[in-house]
C-alpha positions in Angstrom: -10.8 -47.5 -37.7 -14.6 -47.7 -37.9 -16.5 -45.3 -40.2 -18.0 -43.1 -37.5 -15.2 -43.1 -35.0 -13.2 -40.2 -36.4 -16.2 -38.0 -37.0 -17.4 -38.6 -33.4 -13.8 -37.9 -32.2 -13.7 -34.6 -34.1 -17.1 -33.5 -32.8 -15.9 -33.9 -29.2 -12.3 -32.7 -29.3 -11.9 -30.4 -32.4 -14.8 -28.1 -31.5 -18.2 -27.2 -32.9 -18.7 -26.4 -36.6 -19.5 -22.7 -35.8 -16.3 -22.4 -33.7 -14.1 -23.9 -36.4 -15.7 -21.9 -39.2 -15.2 -18.7 -37.2 -11.5 -19.5 -36.6 -11.0 -20.1 -40.3 -12.1 -16.6 -41.2 -8.5 -15.5 -40.6 -7.6 -16.7 -44.1 -10.2 -14.4 -45.8 -7.7 -11.5 -45.6 -5.6 -13.4 -48.1 -8.4 -14.7 -50.4 -10.4 -11.5 -50.9 -7.5 -9.5 -52.5 -7.1 -12.5 -55.0 -10.7 -12.0 -56.1 -10.1 -8.3 -56.5 -7.0 -9.1 -58.6 -9.2 -11.0 -61.1 -8.0 -14.5 -60.2 -10.6 -17.2 -60.8 -12.2 -18.2 -57.5 -11.3 -21.9 -57.7 -10.0 -23.9 -54.8 -9.5 -27.4 -53.6 -9.4 -28.4 -49.9 -7.4 -31.5 -49.2 -8.7 -33.5 -46.2 -11.8 -31.4 -46.0 -13.2 -33.2 -42.9 -16.6 -32.0 -41.9 -16.5 -29.2 -44.5 -16.3 -26.0 -42.4 -13.8 -24.4 -44.7 -15.6 -25.5 -47.9 -18.8 -23.9 -46.5 -17.0 -20.7 -45.7 -15.5 -20.6 -49.2 -18.9 -21.1 -50.8 -20.3 -18.2 -48.8 -17.5 -16.0 -50.2 -18.4 -17.0 -53.8 -15.6 -19.5 -54.4 -16.1 -22.7 -56.4 -14.4 -25.1 -54.0 -14.2 -28.9 -53.9 -13.0 -31.3 -51.2 -11.4 -34.7 -50.9 -11.2 -37.0 -47.8 -10.8 -40.7 -47.1 -13.1 -40.8 -44.0 -16.7 -41.7 -45.1 -18.1 -40.3 -41.8 -16.6 -36.9 -42.6 -17.8 -37.0 -46.2 -21.3 -37.8 -45.0 -21.4 -34.5 -43.0 -20.3 -32.6 -46.1 -23.0 -34.3 -48.3 -25.6 -33.2 -45.7 -24.6 -29.6 -46.4 -24.6 -30.1 -50.2 -20.8 -29.5 -50.6 -18.8 -30.7 -53.6 -16.7 -33.5 -52.0 -15.4 -36.9 -53.0 -13.6 -39.9 -51.4 -10.0 -40.3 -52.2 -6.3 -40.0 -51.3 -5.4 -36.3 -51.1 -2.0 -36.7 -52.8 -3.4 -38.8 -55.7 -6.2 -36.3 -56.1 -3.8 -33.4 -56.2 -1.6 -35.2 -58.8 -4.6 -35.6 -61.0 -5.3 -31.9 -61.3 -4.2 -29.8 -64.2 -1.2 -27.5 -64.0 -1.9 -23.8 -63.1 -5.6 -24.6 -62.7 -6.4 -23.4 -59.2 -6.0 -20.2 -57.2 -6.0 -21.8 -53.7 -4.9 -25.2 -52.4 -5.6 -25.8 -48.7 -4.9 -28.6 -46.4 -6.1 -27.9 -42.8 -4.8 -30.3 -40.2 -3.6 -32.8 -42.8 0.2 -32.4 -42.8 0.6 -33.9 -39.3 -1.1 -37.1 -40.5 1.4 -37.7 -43.4 4.9 -39.1 -43.6 7.3 -36.2 -44.3 8.2 -37.6 -47.8 4.5 -37.4 -48.8 4.2 -33.9 -47.3 7.1 -32.8 -49.5 5.4 -34.2 -52.5 2.1 -32.5 -51.6 3.8 -29.1 -51.3 5.6 -29.6 -54.6 2.3 -30.7 -56.4 0.5 -27.7 -54.9 3.0 -25.4 -56.5 2.4 -27.0 -59.8 -1.4 -26.8 -59.8 -1.5 -23.2 -58.6 -1.7 -20.2 -60.9 0.9 -17.5 -60.5 0.1 -15.5 -57.4 -2.0 -18.5 -56.1 -1.9 -19.5 -52.4 -1.1 -22.7 -50.5 -2.6 -22.8 -47.0 -1.4 -25.5 -44.5 -2.7 -25.6 -40.9 -1.4 -27.9 -38.2 -1.1 -28.2 -34.4 1.6 -26.0 -32.9 4.2 -27.9 -30.9 5.5 -24.6 -29.5 2.5 -24.8 -27.2 4.1 -27.1 -24.5 0.7 -28.7 -23.6 -0.1 -29.4 -27.3 3.5 -30.6 -28.1 3.7 -33.0 -25.1 0.1 -34.2 -24.7 -2.6 -32.7 -26.9 -1.0 -33.7 -30.2 -1.2 -37.3 -29.3 -4.9 -37.3 -28.5 -5.5 -38.0 -32.2 -4.5 -41.6 -33.0 -4.0 -40.7 -36.7 -1.3 -38.1 -36.0 2.2 -39.0 -37.3 4.5 -36.4 -35.9 4.4 -32.7 -34.9 5.8 -30.1 -37.2 7.5 -27.0 -35.8 6.6 -23.8 -37.6 10.1 -23.1 -39.0 10.2 -26.5 -40.6 6.9 -26.1 -42.5 7.8 -22.6 -43.6 11.2 -23.7 -44.8 9.6 -26.6 -46.7 7.4 -24.1 -48.7 10.3 -21.8 -49.4 12.5 -24.8 -50.5 9.8 -26.1 -52.8 9.8 -22.8 -54.7 7.1 -20.6 -53.2 7.8 -16.8 -53.5 6.9 -15.7 -50.0 5.6 -17.4 -46.8 3.7 -16.0 -43.8 3.5 -17.9 -40.5 0.2 -17.4 -38.6 0.1 -18.5 -35.0 -3.6 -19.0 -34.3 -6.1 -19.1 -31.4 -3.6 -17.7 -28.9 -4.6 -17.6 -25.3 -1.6 -15.6 -24.2 -2.3 -12.4 -22.2 -2.4 -9.4 -24.5 0.5 -6.8 -24.3 0.4 -4.8 -21.2 -1.3 -7.5 -19.1 0.6 -9.8 -16.7 1.9 -13.0 -18.2 1.5 -16.0 -15.8 3.4 -19.3 -16.0 0.3 -21.1 -17.3 0.3 -18.7 -20.2 3.9 -19.7 -21.1 3.0 -23.4 -20.8 -0.4 -23.5 -22.5 -1.2 -19.9 -23.8 1.0 -20.0 -26.9 -1.1 -20.6 -30.1 -2.3 -24.2 -30.1 -2.4 -24.1 -34.0 -0.5 -22.4 -36.7 -0.6 -22.1 -40.5 1.7 -21.2 -43.3 0.3 -19.2 -46.2 2.7 -19.5 -49.2 2.3 -17.6 -52.5 3.4 -18.8 -55.8 5.6 -16.4 -57.7 4.7 -12.7 -58.1 1.5 -11.0 -59.2 1.4 -9.6 -62.8 2.4 -6.0 -63.2 -1.0 -4.6 -64.1 -2.6 -5.9 -60.8 -4.8 -3.5 -58.9 -2.7 -1.4 -56.5 -5.3 -1.5 -53.7 -5.7 -5.3 -53.9 -1.9 -5.7 -54.0 -1.5 -3.5 -50.9 -4.2 -5.5 -49.1 -2.4 -8.8 -49.9 0.9 -7.3 -48.8 -0.6 -6.2 -45.5 -2.0 -9.7 -45.0 1.5 -11.3 -45.4 3.1 -8.6 -43.2 0.7 -8.9 -40.3 2.0 -10.2 -37.0 -0.1 -13.0 -35.8 0.4 -14.7 -32.4 3.6 -15.3 -30.3 6.2 -18.0 -30.3 7.2 -19.9 -27.2 10.4 -17.9 -27.0 8.5 -14.6 -27.2 6.1 -15.7 -24.5 9.0 -16.8 -22.3 10.8 -13.6 -23.0 7.7 -11.6 -21.9 7.5 -13.7 -18.8 11.1 -13.1 -18.0 10.9 -9.3 -18.7 7.9 -9.1 -16.5 9.6 -10.9 -13.6 12.8 -8.9 -14.1 10.8 -5.7 -13.8 9.1 -7.1 -10.7 12.4 -8.0 -9.2 13.8 -4.6 -9.9 10.7 -3.1 -8.3 11.1 -5.3 -5.3 14.7 -4.4 -5.1 13.9 -0.7 -5.1 11.1 -1.2 -2.5 13.6 -3.2 -0.4 16.2 -0.4 -0.6 13.5 2.2 0.3 12.5 0.0 3.2 16.1 -0.3 4.3 16.7 3.4 4.1 13.4 4.1 5.9 14.5 1.6 8.6 17.8 3.4 9.0 16.1 6.8 9.3 13.6 5.4 11.7 16.3 4.0 13.9 18.1 7.3 13.8 14.9 9.1 14.7 14.2 6.7 17.5 17.8 7.1 18.9 17.4 10.9 18.7 14.1 10.8 20.4 15.5 8.5 23.1 18.4 10.9 23.7 15.9 13.8 23.9 13.7 12.0 26.4 16.8 11.1 28.4 17.8 14.8 28.5 14.3 15.8 29.5 14.3 13.2 32.2 17.7 14.4 33.5 16.5 18.0 33.5 13.3 17.0 35.3 15.4 15.1 37.9 17.6 18.1 38.4 14.6 20.4 38.7 12.9 18.1 41.1 16.0 18.0 43.2 16.2 21.8 43.2 12.5 22.0 44.2 12.9 19.5 47.0 16.0 21.4 48.2 14.1 24.8 48.1 11.2 23.3 50.0 13.4 21.7 52.6 15.3 25.0 53.0 12.1 26.9 53.5 10.8 24.5 56.1 14.1 24.5 57.8 14.2 28.3 58.0 10.6 28.4 59.3 11.5 25.8 61.9 14.4 27.9 63.0 12.2 31.0 63.2 9.6 29.2 65.2 12.3 28.0 67.6 13.6 31.6 68.0 10.1 32.8 68.5 9.5 30.2 71.2 12.8 31.2 72.9 11.8 34.9 72.8 8.4 34.1 74.3 10.0 32.0 77.0 12.5 34.7 77.8 9.6 37.3 78.1 7.8 35.0 80.4 10.8 34.3 82.5 11.2 35.7 86.1 14.5 37.4 85.3 12.9 39.3 82.4 10.2 40.6 84.7 12.7 41.5 87.5 14.9 43.4 85.1 12.1 45.3 83.5 12.6 48.4 85.8 16.3 48.5 84.9 15.5 48.3 81.2 12.9 51.0 81.7 15.4 53.2 83.5 18.0 52.7 80.9 15.5 53.6 78.1 14.1 56.6 79.9 16.8 59.2 79.0 16.5 58.2 75.3 12.7 58.5 75.5 12.9 61.9 77.2 15.2 63.2 74.4 13.0 61.8 71.6 9.4 62.4 73.0 9.8 64.8 75.9 8.4 64.5 79.4 4.7 64.5 78.4 5.2 62.0 75.6 7.3 59.7 77.8 4.6 59.9 80.5 1.8 59.1 78.1 3.8 56.2 76.7 4.5 54.9 80.2 0.9 55.1 81.1 -0.1 53.4 77.9 2.4 50.6 78.5 1.2 50.2 82.1 -2.4 50.1 80.9 -1.6 47.6 78.1 0.4 45.4 80.5 -2.4 45.5 83.0 -4.9 44.7 80.3 -2.8 41.8 79.1 -2.4 40.5 82.7 -6.1 40.8 83.2 -6.7 39.0 79.9 -4.4 36.2 81.0 -6.2 36.0 84.4 -9.6 35.9 82.7 -8.5 33.4 80.0 -9.3 30.6 82.4 -12.5 32.3 83.7 -15.0 32.2 80.8 -17.9 33.7 82.8 -16.0 36.7 84.1 -14.5 37.3 80.6 -17.9 37.2 79.0 -19.3 39.7 81.6 -16.3 42.1 81.0 -16.8 41.9 77.2 -20.5 42.7 77.6 -19.7 45.7 79.8 -17.0 46.8 77.2 -19.6 46.7 74.4 -21.9 48.9 76.4 -19.1 51.4 77.1 -17.8 51.2 73.5 -14.4 49.8 74.5 -14.7 46.5 72.6 -12.2 47.4 69.8 -9.8 48.8 72.4 -9.8 45.6 74.3 -9.3 43.6 71.0 -6.2 45.7 70.2 -4.7 44.9 73.6 -5.2 41.2 73.3 -2.0 39.2 73.2 -1.3 37.6 69.8 1.1 34.9 69.0 4.1 36.0 67.0 3.7 35.7 63.3 6.0 33.3 61.5 8.5 34.8 59.2 7.9 34.1 55.5 10.9 33.7 53.3 10.9 36.3 50.5 11.0 35.1 46.9 14.3 35.1 45.1 14.8 36.0 41.4 17.1 33.0 41.0 14.3 30.5 41.7 13.2 28.2 38.8 9.6 28.2 37.6 9.0 25.0 39.7 10.6 26.5 42.8 8.6 29.7 42.3 5.4 27.6 42.3 6.5 25.8 45.5 7.3 29.2 47.2 3.9 30.6 46.3 2.2 27.5 47.7 4.2 27.7 50.9 3.5 31.4 51.3 -0.2 30.9 50.9 -0.2 28.0 53.4 1.7 29.9 56.1 -0.5 33.0 55.6 -3.6 30.8 56.0 -2.1 29.3 59.2 -1.5 32.8 60.6 -5.1 33.9 59.8 -6.5 30.8 61.5 -4.4 31.4 64.7 -5.7 35.0 64.8 -9.3 33.8 64.4 -8.7 31.3 67.2 -7.4 34.0 69.5 -10.3 36.3 68.7 -12.7 33.5 69.5 -11.1 33.0 72.9 -11.4 36.7 73.8 
């Protein structure tokens, strides 16, 4: 591999120096309590690369050196004035004195090594660390399905991915007292936010690290610093693939339960709506039947009224025809003679005589009116003479009028609709009678 290839590859695919340095600040919560505990701030970074971690350690007051085989990477460190050298990381670690350092770090180195060499590196780190010192190993996280199936193999120098439980067990097996697993740079939705499928596939932390501590701190260590270090080891950092999948399943289970509840509510609402529609239909049918019955009663009442009025008109015509008949006129003296004794008993001789004279006068007037009906000029002359003599009202009372039609009286058993029809008929018949009377008055 050419001298500048790997540096150019890191610049494009690993991220900018500022981004990487900012991500590495997560380890300061472990390192700062060590300084408070009085441990010498000495560290070595194996596979230091472009030197972001060495630069951050220098800013925290640590004396840190680095070692790497790639000359292009070392050139970037020399530009920053960092203490680095060229060499094999394992050989350099073996050359260091026992219990001489407080921190040994190897960030994105373990995945480049055969597992036998990685075991030796962890064992040698335990040797060169002081009691209470820390080993930091960072590597790509194969729990991220995109990283484990694709992203890991973008780097041609990678050997094999290392699952987090494997690297943690290696540190414990090698003799470290306690180990914390930090899943880093997670893009998974925070708690309380929806987890999508893409979060399960690619949102799990793309990198992880183990921080392993050698042995125990001495008994006279500062309590506040000890508590800070304990808190750093106890912190929960990131989610595993199983945890992300469990969140996704729980979310969808909750959604399915919600959809089931909504479906049940919709089903119950549909049943209630169907029942309501059926009840409404039955009510409308009942109203329609009642209206039909009422309409039938109204039609029957109207037809009955018209039939009665037709019968009354026919009877009136028969009575009128009988009064105009020759036999009625010929028998008039006989009827008068038969009624005379009763009239004498009721009204006396004078009253009967006055009634007879009035009847003769009225009959004569009606006869004269009938004669003059077809003689408009004579009728007009007589009416003018009657006006001058003050007899106009008397002549009007004697005029013959057509018989009034009989109007059926209202019954208490009528329905409201039948009552309205009866009132309309009564009004109509009354108006017809008034018009006939006006017509007769005009004729006279």
